[in-house]
Legacy VTK file of the C-alpha trace (Angstrom):
# vtk DataFile Version 3.0
C-alpha trace
ASCII
DATASET POLYDATA
POINTS 220 float
-0.054 -0.055 -0.074
1.083 3.652 -0.361
3.071 5.158 2.519
1.059 8.139 2.911
-0.306 11.514 1.232
3.137 12.310 0.364
4.429 9.209 -1.124
5.240 9.377 -4.738
2.383 8.065 -6.476
2.504 5.778 -9.342
1.471 6.093 -12.894
-0.261 2.657 -14.359
-1.910 1.899 -17.708
-4.103 -1.309 -17.525
-4.254 -3.452 -20.973
-7.016 -6.603 -21.011
-9.537 -7.408 -23.455
-12.215 -8.455 -20.772
-13.966 -5.198 -19.657
-14.521 -6.441 -16.163
-11.147 -7.446 -15.236
-10.060 -4.146 -16.884
-11.931 -1.977 -14.417
-11.789 -4.408 -12.167
-8.193 -3.643 -11.586
-8.274 -0.233 -12.648
-10.492 -0.108 -9.370
-7.927 -1.976 -7.156
-4.744 -0.172 -8.057
-6.504 2.945 -7.697
-7.834 2.275 -4.099
-4.365 1.271 -3.345
-3.214 4.496 -4.340
-1.973 3.915 -7.756
-2.925 5.906 -10.634
-4.460 4.382 -13.427
-3.559 7.032 -16.490
-5.404 5.013 -18.674
-6.772 1.845 -19.972
-7.294 -0.758 -23.386
-8.523 -3.496 -24.833
-5.746 -4.403 -27.224
-2.227 -4.199 -27.194
-1.438 -2.286 -30.256
-3.496 0.452 -29.041
-1.759 0.952 -26.047
1.694 0.934 -28.069
0.327 3.423 -29.962
-0.232 5.526 -27.207
3.083 4.796 -25.483
4.994 7.230 -25.972
3.172 10.199 -25.509
2.226 8.681 -21.509
5.097 6.801 -20.521
3.775 5.259 -17.309
5.731 3.926 -14.447
3.866 0.364 -15.049
2.079 -1.552 -17.036
-0.362 -4.479 -16.156
-1.738 -6.540 -19.305
-2.812 -9.730 -20.378
-0.962 -12.364 -22.405
-3.591 -13.007 -24.684
-5.945 -10.849 -26.369
-7.293 -9.308 -29.683
-6.756 -10.168 -32.887
-5.517 -13.816 -32.886
-5.174 -14.143 -28.517
-2.384 -15.735 -28.518
0.878 -13.952 -27.628
0.206 -10.283 -28.112
0.826 -9.424 -25.066
3.657 -10.967 -24.526
4.496 -8.959 -28.263
3.866 -5.737 -26.241
5.769 -6.285 -23.462
9.148 -6.676 -25.765
8.554 -3.797 -27.223
7.610 -1.461 -24.332
11.026 -2.705 -22.883
12.696 -1.863 -26.167
11.443 1.448 -26.609
10.604 2.799 -22.996
13.266 0.699 -20.717
12.202 2.609 -17.827
8.398 0.947 -17.904
7.741 -2.267 -15.830
5.612 -4.686 -17.612
3.783 -6.550 -14.937
1.618 -9.778 -17.657
-1.049 -12.084 -16.097
-1.761 -15.170 -17.852
-4.287 -17.937 -17.311
-1.963 -20.352 -17.596
1.944 -21.151 -17.267
3.357 -20.628 -20.758
6.988 -20.825 -20.107
8.142 -19.696 -23.392
6.398 -16.281 -22.838
7.935 -15.512 -19.374
11.277 -16.095 -20.907
10.830 -14.177 -23.431
9.637 -11.011 -21.451
12.832 -11.892 -19.193
15.213 -11.604 -22.174
13.865 -8.190 -22.878
15.267 -6.814 -19.416
16.007 -8.967 -16.045
14.579 -5.537 -14.072
10.779 -4.351 -13.627
9.287 -7.624 -15.297
6.828 -9.701 -13.630
4.674 -12.683 -14.657
1.834 -13.682 -12.235
-0.939 -16.549 -13.170
-4.322 -14.606 -12.282
-5.689 -17.822 -10.814
-3.260 -17.520 -8.151
-3.546 -14.172 -6.775
-5.833 -15.157 -3.454
-5.702 -11.197 -2.214
-5.364 -7.889 -3.749
-2.524 -7.161 -1.972
-0.795 -9.195 -3.678
-1.540 -7.386 -6.797
-0.495 -3.707 -5.324
2.863 -5.245 -3.955
3.617 -6.774 -7.625
2.671 -3.643 -8.920
5.494 -1.651 -7.038
7.786 -3.957 -7.163
7.603 -3.818 -11.034
7.387 -0.122 -10.851
10.700 0.693 -9.226
12.791 -2.418 -11.175
11.806 -5.315 -8.956
11.370 -8.699 -10.865
8.161 -11.146 -10.176
7.482 -14.280 -10.422
4.714 -17.081 -9.546
6.684 -19.603 -7.922
4.931 -22.257 -10.776
6.047 -19.964 -13.465
9.934 -20.648 -11.901
8.902 -24.247 -11.796
8.503 -24.219 -15.123
11.414 -22.074 -16.489
13.596 -23.723 -13.981
13.006 -27.250 -16.264
13.562 -25.807 -19.049
17.217 -25.520 -17.992
17.479 -28.691 -17.853
17.819 -31.326 -21.010
14.477 -30.755 -22.828
14.211 -34.883 -23.647
14.588 -36.074 -20.239
11.444 -35.819 -19.915
10.462 -37.607 -22.568
9.781 -41.507 -22.726
11.424 -44.359 -24.489
8.312 -44.478 -27.177
8.324 -40.798 -27.393
11.986 -40.660 -28.657
11.083 -42.908 -31.273
8.673 -40.851 -32.316
11.226 -37.776 -32.074
13.649 -39.699 -33.973
11.857 -40.490 -37.221
9.864 -36.798 -36.995
13.876 -35.970 -36.938
13.926 -37.783 -40.251
11.289 -35.845 -41.800
8.405 -38.748 -41.777
4.824 -38.180 -41.610
2.937 -39.260 -38.681
1.696 -42.186 -40.814
4.948 -43.040 -41.820
6.012 -42.662 -38.021
2.997 -45.135 -37.701
4.420 -47.623 -40.435
7.613 -47.709 -38.600
6.691 -48.619 -35.111
4.017 -50.815 -36.044
1.424 -48.455 -33.966
-1.560 -46.710 -35.013
-2.007 -43.459 -36.759
-4.077 -42.286 -33.502
-0.957 -43.100 -31.048
1.777 -41.442 -33.211
-1.003 -38.102 -32.766
-0.734 -38.740 -29.056
2.929 -39.404 -28.438
3.723 -35.681 -30.802
0.819 -34.109 -28.678
3.069 -35.142 -25.066
6.271 -34.914 -26.965
5.239 -30.723 -27.373
3.716 -30.392 -23.794
6.342 -32.250 -22.515
8.716 -29.924 -24.611
6.892 -26.743 -23.389
6.017 -25.821 -27.375
2.712 -23.498 -26.821
1.142 -23.414 -29.817
1.692 -19.934 -30.616
0.289 -19.401 -34.111
3.607 -18.894 -35.611
6.379 -21.313 -35.227
6.103 -24.830 -36.074
6.389 -26.875 -33.428
7.518 -30.184 -34.996
10.748 -28.194 -36.345
11.076 -26.758 -32.892
10.146 -30.249 -31.699
13.193 -31.629 -34.149
15.467 -28.889 -33.170
15.680 -29.560 -29.774
15.969 -33.224 -30.295
19.328 -32.597 -32.433
20.592 -29.492 -29.828
LINES 1 221
220 0 1 2 3 4 5 6 7 8 9 10 11 12 13 14 15 16 17 18 19 20 21 22 23 24 25 26 27 28 29 30 31 32 33 34 35 36 37 38 39 40 41 42 43 44 45 46 47 48 49 50 51 52 53 54 55 56 57 58 59 60 61 62 63 64 65 66 67 68 69 70 71 72 73 74 75 76 77 78 79 80 81 82 83 84 85 86 87 88 89 90 91 92 93 94 95 96 97 98 99 100 101 102 103 104 105 106 107 108 109 110 111 112 113 114 115 116 117 118 119 120 121 122 123 124 125 126 127 128 129 130 131 132 133 134 135 136 137 138 139 140 141 142 143 144 145 146 147 148 149 150 151 152 153 154 155 156 157 158 159 160 161 162 163 164 165 166 167 168 169 170 171 172 173 174 175 176 177 178 179 180 181 182 183 184 185 186 187 188 189 190 191 192 193 194 195 196 197 198 199 200 201 202 203 204 205 206 207 208 209 210 211 212 213 214 215 216 217 218 219
């Protein structure tokens, strides 16, 4: 909470396409003594106004219009590039380690990544916003766990059969060809492939070809 009437008030921007969440978050921050100077329903509108506003911190969702994939992350990275003094706190419904890594790669200070469902007290948001605005780093413990797992051998978690499937993927074989080679059904191959993507933390961003990324992890 704020230290008193003379304490410097933090200037924040809230970006989220869900109007109830956006308005609710803005109200919580305002009551905590943080000035919400603007609200946006999409990342593009926020980025267009950023040069004139230069807030101390922006709180934004990870997935927003138009594709609902990684607009928030892209906006966060762009914010760190064009306005390094602006802290960025991302809120997500899920653990998306790839996105967290991208955010951290854009600068180790003034960044945060929290899971919406794990925020149980309003004071947590207040504290996180203040820490990020002052140059600190705030990461949900589950996000940290996922990041640590990614630092290990990414193939460690794969079963022997999944390794076989990935090896054949690296040879450029289709699911049907893999099924013939391993004498299993195509459906079983598809399940193995999905499991490989999940264990290698390869989220479907709509841009990267996960099959290629999985093979690169295998070859690396």
